[in-house]
N, C-alpha and C positions, 0 to 999 in steps of 0.2 A: 504494500500500500504506500501511497505517496501523501504528503501533507504540505500545505502552504499556510503559513502564519503571517498575518498582516497586523502590524502594530501602528495604530493611528494616534497621533498626539499633536498638540499645537493648534494653530488657527483653524477654526471650522470643525474640528473633530467632534466636539460635543453635539453640535448641530447636525452633523452627518449621522451620528448614532441616534439622535431623536427621529430623524426621517426613516432610518432603517427600522427602528423599533416600531414605528407606526405602520410600516409596510410589511411586517413579518407575515401576515396572512398571504401576501402575494409571493413572498420569498420561499416559503416552504415547498409549494408545488414546483417552483422554478428549479430549486436545487435537487429535489427528488427526481426530476425528469432527466437529470444528467446521468448518462450511462456510466456505471461504475461508482456512483455516489455512495459514500459510507456515512459521513456525518458532517454537520456544520454547527459551529458554536460561535456566538457573538457575545463578548463580555465587555462590560464597561469598566473603566478605571477613572481615577480622578480627573485626568486630562484628555480622555478620549476612550480608547479601548483597543480590543484586538478581535480579529476573526480567525477562526481555525477551520480549514476545510480538509477533509480526508476523503480520498477516492482510491479505488482499486489500482489505478495506474495514472501515469502522467497525462494521458489523453483526457481523462476525467477531470483532472486538475485544470487543464487548459480550457476545457469546455465550461467548467464552473466559473473560471476567471472571466471568460467572455460574457457569460450570462449575468454575472454580478456587475461587470462594467456597463453592460447595456442597461441594466435596471437602474444603476446609479445615474447614468447619463439622462435617462428618462425622468427620474424622480428627484434627483438632488444636484443637478448640474449648476444650480444657482448658488451652491455653497462652495466657497473657495477654501480648499484644504491643502495641507502639505501632503506630499506623497508619503504613503506608508512605508515603514521599515518592513521588508519582506524577507522571510526565511522559508526555504523549500528543502524538503528532505524525505527520507525513507522512514516509514514507521517501524519502530523496533518493538513497541508494546502498545496495544490499543485495547482498553477495557471499556465495557459499557454495560 
């Protein structure tokens, strides 16, 4: 399995998380439609938060990235945010 973690902080991050939280009913079927989807987590922190996406393979990660980017463009393009800090890797242990 592959994972991508995006850490959002700084300008606009809190507002972005507000929009994403309000749109969570749309996001669940969007992510679940991604081939190889395993899980998605969005967590707030004091200055923004992070998203964690797990898929069976890199193709799923790439597809989920495209879907998320399209959704944000459609729903939150009015929010100026800093680019997230991105970490990509192979899952060693996944419990649920």
